[in-house]
Structures are given as structure tokens and as C-alpha cells.
C-alpha positions as CSV (number, residue, x, y, z in Angstrom):
1,M,-18.8,-4.5,67.2
2,A,-19.0,-5.1,63.5
3,E,-16.7,-3.3,61.3
4,P,-18.2,-0.6,58.9
5,P,-18.5,-1.7,55.3
6,V,-15.3,-0.8,53.2
7,V,-16.0,1.4,50.3
8,S,-14.2,0.2,46.9
9,R,-12.6,3.3,45.4
10,P,-11.4,1.3,42.6
11,K,-14.9,0.7,41.2
12,V,-15.5,4.6,41.3
13,R,-12.2,4.9,39.3
14,R,-13.2,2.4,36.8
15,T,-16.6,3.9,36.3
16,T,-14.9,7.4,35.8
17,N,-12.5,5.8,33.3
18,Q,-15.5,4.2,31.4
19,A,-17.2,7.4,31.4
20,R,-14.3,9.2,30.1
21,G,-13.7,6.6,27.3
22,A,-17.4,6.7,26.3
23,M,-17.1,10.4,25.9
24,F,-14.0,10.1,23.8
25,M,-15.5,7.5,21.6
26,L,-18.7,9.5,21.0
27,I,-16.6,12.6,20.0
28,S,-14.6,10.3,17.7
29,G,-17.6,8.9,16.2
30,A,-19.0,12.4,15.5
31,A,-15.6,13.6,14.1
32,F,-15.3,10.6,11.7
33,A,-18.8,11.1,10.6
34,V,-18.2,14.7,9.8
35,M,-15.0,13.6,7.8
36,M,-17.1,11.3,5.9
37,A,-19.7,13.6,5.0
38,L,-17.1,16.1,3.9
39,V,-15.4,13.4,1.7
40,R,-18.7,12.9,0.1
41,L,-19.0,16.6,-0.3
42,V,-15.6,17.4,-1.9
43,S,-15.7,14.5,-4.2
44,A,-18.3,16.6,-6.4
45,D,-15.1,18.9,-7.1
46,I,-12.1,16.6,-6.8
47,H,-11.4,12.8,-7.1
48,P,-11.6,10.7,-4.0
49,F,-7.8,9.9,-4.4
50,E,-7.2,13.6,-4.3
51,A,-9.3,14.0,-1.1
52,A,-7.1,11.2,0.4
53,F,-3.9,12.9,-0.3
54,F,-5.2,16.2,1.2
55,R,-6.5,14.2,4.3
56,N,-3.1,12.8,4.8
57,L,-1.2,16.2,4.0
58,I,-3.4,18.3,6.6
59,G,-3.2,15.4,9.4
60,L,0.6,15.4,9.0
61,L,0.7,19.1,9.4
62,L,-1.3,19.0,12.5
63,L,1.1,16.5,14.0
64,A,4.1,18.7,13.2
65,P,3.9,20.6,16.5
66,W,4.1,17.3,18.5
67,L,7.2,16.4,16.5
68,A,8.8,19.7,17.2
69,F,8.1,19.3,21.0
70,T,9.2,15.7,21.1
71,G,12.3,15.9,18.8
72,I,13.1,14.0,15.6
73,G,14.5,11.1,17.8
74,V,10.8,9.7,18.0
75,L,11.0,8.8,14.3
76,H,13.5,6.1,15.0
77,A,11.7,2.9,13.6
78,G,13.3,-0.2,14.5
79,R,10.7,-2.2,12.5
80,L,10.6,-0.2,9.4
81,P,9.2,-3.0,7.1
82,I,6.2,-3.4,9.4
83,H,5.7,0.5,9.4
84,L,5.6,0.3,5.4
85,L,3.4,-2.6,5.6
86,R,1.1,-0.8,7.9
87,S,1.0,2.5,5.9
88,G,0.5,0.6,2.6
89,L,-2.6,-1.1,4.2
90,G,-3.8,2.2,5.5
91,L,-3.6,4.0,2.2
92,G,-5.3,1.2,0.5
93,A,-8.1,1.3,3.0
94,M,-8.4,5.1,2.6
95,L,-8.4,5.0,-1.2
96,L,-11.1,2.3,-1.2
97,L,-13.3,4.0,1.5
98,F,-13.1,7.3,-0.1
99,T,-14.1,5.9,-3.4
100,A,-17.1,4.2,-1.7
101,L,-18.2,7.3,0.1
102,S,-18.1,9.1,-3.2
103,R,-20.8,6.7,-4.6
104,L,-22.7,5.1,-1.6
105,P,-25.0,6.5,0.8
106,L,-23.2,7.5,3.7
107,A,-25.2,5.2,6.2
108,E,-24.7,2.1,4.2
109,A,-20.9,2.8,3.5
110,T,-20.6,3.3,7.1
111,A,-22.3,0.1,8.3
112,L,-20.2,-1.9,5.9
113,T,-17.0,-0.6,7.3
114,F,-18.0,-1.9,10.8
115,T,-17.1,-5.4,9.5
116,A,-13.3,-4.6,9.8
117,P,-13.2,-6.3,13.3
118,L,-14.9,-9.3,11.9
119,F,-12.2,-9.5,9.1
120,A,-9.4,-9.1,11.7
121,T,-10.9,-12.0,13.7
122,I,-10.3,-14.2,10.6
123,G,-6.8,-12.7,9.9
124,A,-5.7,-13.4,13.5
125,A,-6.6,-17.0,13.1
126,L,-5.4,-17.7,9.8
127,V,-2.3,-15.2,9.7
128,L,-1.3,-14.9,13.4
129,G,-2.4,-18.3,14.4
130,E,-4.4,-17.0,17.3
131,R,-6.9,-19.5,18.8
132,V,-10.3,-18.3,17.8
133,R,-13.1,-20.2,19.8
134,R,-16.6,-21.2,18.6
135,R,-18.2,-18.3,20.2
136,R,-16.0,-15.7,18.6
137,W,-16.6,-17.5,15.2
138,A,-20.5,-17.4,15.9
139,A,-20.2,-13.9,16.7
140,T,-18.2,-13.3,13.4
141,C,-21.0,-15.2,11.4
142,V,-23.7,-12.9,12.9
143,G,-21.8,-9.9,11.8
144,F,-21.4,-11.2,8.3
145,L,-25.0,-11.8,8.3
146,G,-25.7,-8.2,9.3
147,A,-23.7,-7.2,6.2
148,L,-25.7,-9.4,3.9
149,I,-29.0,-7.6,5.6
150,V,-27.5,-4.2,4.4
151,L,-26.6,-5.5,1.0
152,R,-29.7,-7.7,0.4
153,P,-28.3,-9.5,-2.9
154,G,-30.9,-10.9,-4.9
155,V,-33.6,-8.6,-3.4
156,A,-32.1,-5.1,-4.3
157,V,-29.5,-4.2,-6.7
158,V,-25.9,-4.2,-5.1
159,S,-23.7,-1.5,-6.0
160,P,-20.2,-2.1,-7.1
161,A,-19.1,0.7,-4.5
162,S,-20.4,-1.6,-1.8
163,F,-17.6,-4.1,-2.5
164,F,-15.2,-1.0,-2.3
165,A,-16.5,-0.5,1.2
166,L,-16.1,-4.1,2.2
167,A,-12.6,-4.2,0.7
168,A,-11.7,-1.0,2.9
169,A,-12.8,-3.0,5.8
170,V,-10.5,-5.9,4.7
171,F,-7.7,-3.5,4.5
172,I,-8.6,-1.8,7.9
173,A,-8.5,-5.3,9.3
174,A,-5.1,-6.0,8.1
175,A,-3.8,-2.6,9.4
176,M,-5.2,-3.4,12.7
177,L,-3.3,-6.6,13.0
178,S,-0.1,-4.7,12.0
179,I,-0.7,-2.0,14.5
180,K,-1.1,-4.7,17.2
181,S,2.3,-5.9,16.2
182,L,3.8,-2.7,16.2
183,S,2.3,-1.5,19.6
184,K,4.3,-4.0,21.4
185,T,7.7,-2.0,20.7
186,E,6.7,1.4,19.2
187,H,5.1,4.5,20.9
188,P,1.6,4.9,19.7
189,N,2.3,8.6,18.6
190,A,5.4,7.5,16.5
191,I,3.2,5.0,14.8
192,V,0.6,7.6,13.7
193,L,3.3,10.2,12.7
194,I,5.5,7.7,10.8
195,M,2.3,6.5,9.1
196,G,1.6,10.2,8.1
197,L,5.0,10.7,6.7
198,I,5.1,7.6,4.3
199,M,1.3,7.8,3.3
200,T,1.2,11.6,2.6
201,P,3.8,11.2,-0.4
202,A,2.5,7.6,-1.3
203,S,-1.0,9.1,-1.7
204,L,0.3,11.9,-4.1
205,L,1.2,9.2,-6.8
206,P,-2.5,8.1,-7.4
207,A,-3.8,11.6,-6.8
208,A,-1.4,12.9,-9.6
209,F,-3.2,10.9,-12.1
210,V,-6.6,12.6,-11.5
211,W,-5.5,15.8,-10.4
212,T,-7.5,19.0,-10.5
213,W,-7.1,22.1,-8.4
214,P,-9.9,22.3,-5.7
215,S,-12.1,25.5,-6.0
216,P,-11.8,28.1,-3.3
217,A,-14.6,26.8,-1.4
218,T,-13.5,23.1,-1.6
219,W,-10.0,24.2,0.2
220,G,-12.0,25.2,3.2
221,W,-13.9,21.9,3.4
222,L,-10.5,19.9,2.8
223,L,-9.3,21.8,6.0
224,L,-12.2,20.9,8.0
225,M,-12.0,17.3,6.7
226,G,-8.3,16.9,7.8
227,L,-9.1,18.5,11.2
228,A,-12.0,16.3,11.7
229,A,-10.1,13.2,10.9
230,T,-7.2,14.0,13.3
231,I,-9.6,14.8,16.0
232,G,-11.3,11.5,15.4
233,Q,-8.1,9.6,15.6
234,V,-6.8,11.3,18.8
235,C,-10.1,10.8,20.6
236,L,-10.3,7.0,19.5
237,T,-6.8,6.5,20.7
238,R,-7.8,8.1,24.1
239,A,-11.0,6.1,24.2
240,F,-9.2,2.9,24.1
241,A,-6.7,4.0,26.6
242,A,-9.2,5.2,29.1
243,A,-11.5,2.1,29.0
244,E,-11.6,-1.4,27.8
245,A,-12.6,-2.1,24.1
246,S,-15.7,-3.9,25.1
247,A,-17.0,-1.0,27.2
248,V,-16.5,1.6,24.5
249,L,-16.8,-0.3,21.0
250,P,-20.5,-0.4,21.2
251,I,-20.8,3.3,21.4
252,D,-19.1,3.5,17.9
253,F,-22.6,2.5,16.5
254,A,-23.5,6.4,17.3
255,R,-21.5,6.9,14.2
256,L,-24.2,5.5,12.1
257,V,-26.6,7.9,13.7
258,F,-24.3,10.8,13.0
259,V,-23.6,10.2,9.3
260,S,-27.5,9.4,8.9
261,V,-28.2,12.9,10.3
262,L,-25.6,14.5,8.1
263,G,-26.5,12.4,5.1
264,Y,-30.1,13.6,5.6
265,V,-29.4,17.4,6.3
266,I,-26.7,17.7,3.3
267,F,-27.6,15.2,0.7
268,G,-31.2,14.4,1.3
269,E,-30.3,10.5,2.1
270,V,-32.8,8.5,4.3
271,P,-31.1,5.2,5.3
272,D,-33.7,2.3,5.2
273,L,-34.6,-0.2,8.0
274,W,-32.3,-2.7,6.6
275,T,-29.2,-0.6,7.1
276,W,-30.1,0.0,10.7
277,V,-31.0,-3.8,11.3
278,G,-27.6,-4.9,9.6
279,G,-25.6,-2.2,11.2
280,A,-26.9,-3.4,14.6
281,L,-25.9,-6.8,14.2
282,I,-22.6,-5.9,12.8
283,I,-21.7,-3.7,15.7
284,T,-23.1,-6.1,18.3
285,S,-21.1,-8.8,16.9
286,T,-18.0,-6.7,17.1
287,A,-18.7,-5.5,20.6
288,Y,-18.8,-9.2,21.8
289,I,-15.8,-10.3,20.0
290,A,-13.8,-7.3,21.7
291,Q,-15.4,-8.4,25.0
292,R,-14.1,-11.9,24.4
293,E,-10.7,-10.5,23.7
294,V,-10.5,-8.6,26.8
295,R,-11.6,-11.5,28.9
296,N,-9.1,-14.0,27.2
297,A,-6.2,-11.2,27.8
298,R,-7.1,-11.3,31.5
299,K,-7.1,-14.9,31.9
300,A,-3.7,-15.1,30.1
301,R,-2.2,-12.5,32.6
302,R,-3.4,-14.3,35.5
303,A,-1.9,-17.5,34.1
304,Q,1.4,-16.1,34.0
305,P,3.7,-17.2,36.9
306,I,4.8,-14.3,39.4
307,T,8.6,-13.9,39.3
308,P,10.4,-12.6,42.6
């Protein structure tokens, strides 16, 4: 008598995790889209550097209850120089991005920031000495081709703010590499909290040179901006914890849809076809790179000898 087929439960669990990861990534994209739209909105009243300071301050205040719950011991940083480097890169990325958002259409600025994983691939090869094979280099080239389609140099007038968005992507990529190093020894929540403790006073310095007190209405938008940014960061972390990067990263393309809708409703901006085409190429190439990284990591784990 033949044995009945065995139902594979791990597949069900994996499907559930991927669905959860997709949900968190979708919420993250919506939250970050709201944050980006609010940066554009408050920049009509205050300087982008000042908006960056309030984003850090509000995010830090929202993390304070977690610090009270876990205790101050979580702030023990055995690799303080790397934390300082990561915070400096994060601050540079934020100042550049907020400046770009104040001057560019939301969809265009968002599409250009999707190039951050492409720059991270280059940095991993040149700085960390990681081996990058031809397929990942080809995907990286396709992604940068997408950026050129968005910018269309020689066909359309390229705004200087576009280079701020690309420079922000470079800083984001460098911050990714530093987080990759820190995550080997530091708790994820501690990384975020220490970053906030460093970036909040550091961002006050450039903001002080352009300071103007926000209007009463702007205070409300700033609070909502900080809340949206914190929700986006938390959901992004949970998305990558629930599912593999290759499974959830393509969903981040929904952020371009969200910012396009917000840009149209709030500012009357209509993204052109080239922004969509270039953005699709960028996110497709980054998703492929993430998939290759996951596959290589699996091979490396299987190749490790089993110790008794």
C-alpha cells in the first residue's frame, strides 16, 4: 500500500513569512512616501536642513520609550568609530535628500534614490573586497541606465538638484555597508538608537545657520513627518526580518506609486513616462542584485564544514 503524500509545512510557513514581509514593505513604502511629501511641504516654510533636524529629534523621542524599557545598557557601543561613521553618512544622505526633495518633483527624486543598492554593489567590490560576478555588474549597469533615462541628459535640462538625489544615494549606499558591518556585533535597535543620539545634535549644527521658527501649522506637519519616518524605518526592518531581500525589495517600487499620487494630489505634479521606465529598470536591477546576494549567501553557508 502506497504511503500518503507528505504535506510540506515549511513551504506554508515560508509563504506566510513572505506575505508578512510584503505587507511590512508596502507599509514602509507608504510611510516613507508620506515623509518625503511632508519634507517637500514643510520646505516652503523652513530650510531642508532644519526639517532634517526635526526629523531626527522626533524620531529620537519616539524611540525613548524603548530605551526606558530595555535600559541604558543597550547603548554600550563597542565599535564607536563605526557608529560615528554610519551616523555621519546617514546625516549626509538626509541633508542631500531633503534638499533634493525641496527642489525636484517627488517621483523623480524617489526614482533616483533607488540607485543606492547599485552604489552599494560598487562599494562592496572596491572597499570591502567582495567578489562581484559579471551578472551583478551587468545588473548594476542596467540600473544606471535607468537613472540616465530618468535624467535624460542632452535631451532634457538636468536640474542640479538631481545630482543631490544621486549624491544622497551614494551616502545611503555607504551607510548600508557600515550597517552591514555593525549588524555582525550590534543589536539592530541599538544601531538605530545610537544613530539618533549622534545625528540629532549633529544635524542641529547646519540647521542653526539657516534657522527660522516654524509656523504653527508647520509644527503639526513636522510631527507627522517624524512619525511617518519612524514607522517606515520600523516596518522596513521587519520586512527584511520576515522575508528574504529578493522577495520584498521589488515591492519597494510601490513607493514610486505612492509619491506620484501624493505629488499629484498635493503639488499637482504628473511624472512623465521616462520616470516610470527608468524607475522600473532601477528597481528591477536592484531586486536582481538582492536575489544574487541571497543565493551566494546560501551557497556560502552550505559550503561551511559542520563541526561536531
